C-alpha positions as CSV (number, residue, x, y, z in Angstrom):
1,M,-0.1,-0.2,-0.2
2,T,1.6,3.3,-1.1
3,E,1.8,5.9,1.5
4,K,-0.5,8.2,0.1
5,A,-3.3,5.4,0.8
6,K,-1.9,4.9,4.2
7,R,-2.5,8.5,5.1
8,L,-5.9,8.7,3.7
9,G,-6.6,5.4,6.0
10,R,-5.5,7.0,8.7
11,Q,-7.9,10.4,8.2
12,P,-11.1,10.3,10.5
13,A,-14.2,8.8,9.0
14,Q,-16.4,11.5,10.4
15,P,-14.5,14.5,11.3
16,T,-16.2,17.4,12.8
17,M,-16.0,21.0,11.9
18,N,-15.6,23.8,14.8
19,F,-16.1,27.4,13.9
20,N,-13.3,29.5,15.4
21,E,-13.7,33.1,15.9
22,N,-10.4,34.0,13.9
23,M,-11.9,36.3,11.0
24,L,-8.5,38.2,11.1
25,A,-6.6,36.9,8.6
26,S,-8.6,36.6,5.5
27,E,-6.6,34.0,3.2
28,Q,-7.8,31.3,6.2
29,P,-11.3,30.5,6.3
30,P,-12.9,31.1,9.5
31,Y,-12.9,27.7,10.5
32,D,-10.9,24.9,11.2
33,V,-11.5,21.0,10.9
34,T,-10.8,19.1,14.0
35,T,-10.5,15.2,14.1
36,S,-12.7,12.8,16.2
37,A,-12.0,10.0,18.6
38,G,-13.6,7.6,16.3
39,L,-13.1,5.3,13.6
40,T,-10.4,6.0,10.5
41,K,-11.8,5.9,7.3
42,R,-9.8,2.2,7.1
43,E,-11.4,1.0,9.8
44,Y,-15.0,2.0,8.8
45,F,-14.6,1.0,5.3
46,A,-13.5,-2.8,6.2
47,G,-16.1,-2.7,8.7
48,L,-18.7,-2.3,5.4
49,A,-16.9,-4.9,3.5
50,M,-17.7,-7.1,7.0
51,Q,-21.6,-5.9,6.6
52,G,-21.7,-6.8,2.9
53,W,-19.9,-10.4,3.9
54,L,-21.8,-11.0,6.7
55,T,-25.2,-10.4,4.7
56,K,-24.2,-12.4,2.1
57,Y,-22.7,-15.4,4.1
58,G,-24.6,-14.9,7.1
59,T,-22.4,-15.4,10.8
60,S,-22.4,-19.1,10.5
61,S,-19.6,-19.0,8.3
62,Y,-17.1,-16.3,10.7
63,N,-13.3,-16.9,10.3
64,Y,-10.3,-14.7,10.9
65,P,-9.5,-15.0,7.3
66,M,-12.6,-13.5,6.6
67,A,-11.5,-10.5,8.6
68,Q,-8.2,-10.4,6.8
69,E,-10.3,-10.4,3.5
70,C,-12.0,-7.1,4.7
71,I,-9.3,-5.0,5.7
72,K,-7.6,-5.9,2.3
73,Y,-10.9,-4.8,0.7
74,A,-10.6,-1.7,2.5
75,D,-6.8,-0.8,1.8
76,A,-8.0,-1.6,-1.9
77,L,-10.5,1.1,-1.7
78,L,-8.3,3.3,-0.1
79,E,-5.3,3.0,-3.0
80,E,-8.0,3.3,-5.8
81,L,-9.2,6.5,-4.0
82,T,-5.5,8.0,-4.1
83,T,-5.4,7.3,-8.3
84,E,-6.7,10.3,-10.6
85,I,-9.7,10.0,-12.5
86,K,-9.4,9.3,-16.0
């Protein structure tokens, strides 16, 4: 996985936007985007992949390799998101 995809995967899945009162610098927006303690994009994408897997195969087929595959799907999506659209 490329470093760009790793950085993307560490970003929060649900960032919060906090508005501040710093309106003095016109070259900066009047808000700051801060992170929240929650899931990263990688964790969120892996959870969605696992949800799809469990919907198709049910909980009786749970095994450790299935969880590893869901993480691979998440990593593949993050990698694809770093490529330019043609």
